[in-house]
C-alpha positions in Angstrom: -5.2 -30.8 -22.0 -5.1 -26.8 -21.1 -5.4 -24.7 -24.2 -5.2 -21.1 -22.4 -3.7 -18.3 -23.8 -0.7 -17.0 -22.3 -1.8 -13.5 -23.0 -4.6 -13.7 -20.4 -3.9 -11.9 -17.5 -4.9 -14.0 -14.5 -3.0 -13.5 -10.8 -2.7 -15.7 -7.8 -1.4 -15.6 -4.5 0.8 -18.4 -2.9 0.5 -18.9 0.8 3.5 -20.9 2.1 2.4 -24.0 3.5 4.4 -24.9 7.1 4.2 -28.2 9.0 7.1 -28.8 11.3 5.3 -30.9 13.8 6.7 -34.3 13.2 10.7 -32.8 12.7 10.4 -30.8 15.8 8.8 -33.4 17.8 11.3 -36.0 17.1 13.8 -33.7 18.8 11.5 -33.6 22.3 13.0 -35.3 25.2 10.9 -36.4 28.1 12.4 -37.2 31.5 12.9 -40.9 31.8 10.0 -42.4 34.4 10.9 -43.9 37.7 10.1 -47.4 38.4 7.1 -46.4 40.6 5.5 -43.8 38.2 3.0 -44.2 35.6 2.3 -41.9 32.8 -1.2 -41.9 31.0 -1.8 -40.8 27.2 -5.0 -40.3 26.2 -6.0 -39.9 22.8 -10.0 -39.9 22.0 -10.9 -42.8 23.6 -7.9 -44.9 23.5 -5.5 -44.7 26.4 -1.9 -45.8 26.6 -0.3 -46.4 29.9 3.5 -46.6 30.7 3.7 -48.0 34.4 7.7 -48.4 34.3 10.9 -47.1 32.8 11.3 -47.3 29.1 14.5 -49.3 28.0 16.8 -48.0 25.8 16.7 -49.3 22.2 20.5 -50.3 22.7 21.7 -51.3 26.1 25.0 -50.9 25.3 24.8 -47.3 25.5 24.6 -45.7 29.2 21.1 -44.8 29.6 19.9 -41.5 29.3 17.7 -39.5 31.8 15.3 -38.9 28.8 13.3 -40.7 26.2 12.2 -39.4 22.9 8.8 -39.1 21.7 9.0 -41.7 19.1 10.3 -44.3 21.7 7.6 -43.6 23.8 5.0 -43.8 21.0 3.6 -40.5 21.1 5.1 -38.6 18.2 2.1 -37.8 16.2 0.4 -36.5 19.6 3.6 -34.1 20.1 3.8 -33.2 16.4 -0.3 -32.3 16.5 0.3 -30.2 19.8 3.4 -28.5 18.0 1.5 -27.7 14.8 -1.8 -26.3 16.5 0.3 -23.7 18.6 2.3 -22.8 15.5 -1.0 -22.1 13.5 -2.3 -19.9 16.6 0.8 -18.0 16.6 0.9 -17.5 12.5 0.4 -14.1 11.1 -2.1 -15.8 8.5 -3.9 -19.3 9.0 -5.9 -21.2 6.2 -8.0 -23.8 7.5 -10.4 -26.1 6.3 -14.2 -26.2 6.5 -15.4 -29.0 8.6 -12.2 -29.6 10.2 -12.3 -29.5 13.9 -8.5 -28.9 14.1 -8.9 -25.7 11.8 -12.3 -24.6 14.2 -10.2 -25.1 17.2 -7.2 -22.8 16.0 -9.8 -20.4 14.6 -11.4 -20.3 18.2 -8.3 -19.6 19.9 -7.0 -17.0 17.5 -10.3 -15.2 17.9 -10.2 -15.2 21.6 -6.7 -14.3 21.7 -7.8 -11.2 19.4 -5.2 -12.3 17.1 -7.1 -10.4 14.2 -6.5 -7.4 16.0 -3.0 -7.4 15.9 -2.8 -7.9 11.9 -3.6 -11.8 11.9 -5.7 -13.1 9.5 -8.0 -16.0 9.2 -9.0 -17.6 5.9 -11.4 -21.1 5.5 -11.5 -23.2 2.3 -14.6 -24.7 1.5 -16.6 -25.9 -1.0 -17.4 -22.5 -2.3 -13.6 -21.5 -2.5 -11.4 -19.4 0.0 -12.8 -16.8 2.2 -11.7 -14.4 4.7 -13.0 -15.6 8.2 -14.2 -12.6 10.6 -15.3 -13.4 13.7 -15.3 -16.8 15.7 -15.3 -19.9 14.2 -18.7 -21.7 13.6 -19.7 -24.3 16.1 -18.6 -27.6 15.5 -21.1 -29.7 13.5 -21.1 -33.5 11.6 -21.7 -32.8 8.1 
């Protein structure tokens, strides 16, 4: 139940949200592996190995020399990489306190001197949103 008076003055600033990694990752094509090739994808302590050519989904279609990130089972990894570098290049980045993704983006932006070029970093935490100056705090378990 909200009984706010419409005469009260308040201002809000909206920040456009941007997440294109998954849609862009769907368009990424990798060269198809040769039978003697082995490709390793390592995520954390999990490893996925592709020791042979990945067959096309529809064998009636002539085989493409490329395979999609989705067919390889690495769509989310590719999307994360795209989102990371998009965030690094953004004029304004708003991250979440305690997020290793956010802390890594803050660090790369700091060491690339993004703030000197007019870029801004903000961090959202339990006390609200605040501008981040300097390097990100080191990773720590909360």
